[in-house]
MARKE-567537 format. One record per residue (C-alpha): x, y, z. Coordinates in steps of 0.1 Angstrom, whole numbers, plus 5000, padded with zeros to 4 digits. Layout:
! residues N
X,Y,Z;
...
//
This chain:
! residues 53
3097,4591,7796;
3100,4595,7832;
3129,4570,7832;
3150,4594,7812;
3182,4607,7825;
3215,4621,7813;
3250,4613,7823;
3252,4646,7841;
3221,4639,7861;
3193,4655,7844;
3160,4637,7852;
3126,4642,7836;
3093,4648,7855;
3062,4638,7835;
3027,4649,7841;
2998,4635,7820;
2971,4660,7809;
2938,4641,7806;
2918,4672,7798;
2898,4673,7767;
2898,4704,7745;
2875,4716,7719;
2887,4715,7684;
2887,4744,7659;
2893,4772,7686;
2914,4800,7671;
2937,4824,7689;
2930,4861,7687;
2954,4879,7662;
2965,4902,7692;
2976,4874,7714;
2994,4855,7684;
3015,4884,7677;
3052,4879,7685;
3052,4903,7714;
3031,4880,7735;
3050,4848,7727;
3084,4838,7740;
3101,4811,7721;
3127,4787,7735;
3160,4797,7722;
3170,4761,7713;
3137,4746,7701;
3112,4773,7694;
3088,4751,7673;
3085,4727,7702;
3085,4749,7733;
3072,4784,7738;
3052,4804,7764;
3023,4828,7757;
3020,4858,7780;
2986,4875,7783;
3001,4909,7792;
//
């Protein structure tokens, strides 16, 4: 993946996350409401940010 680039010069930086996470944890309904989630305009299913405030 890190060797990925485009004709216009876009390069990719990859960081591997080796952390282990517990399965079955659910998100509080208040946090999962749309007011706390910012979805990427072009790929909302793949890229989003959750703001705690």
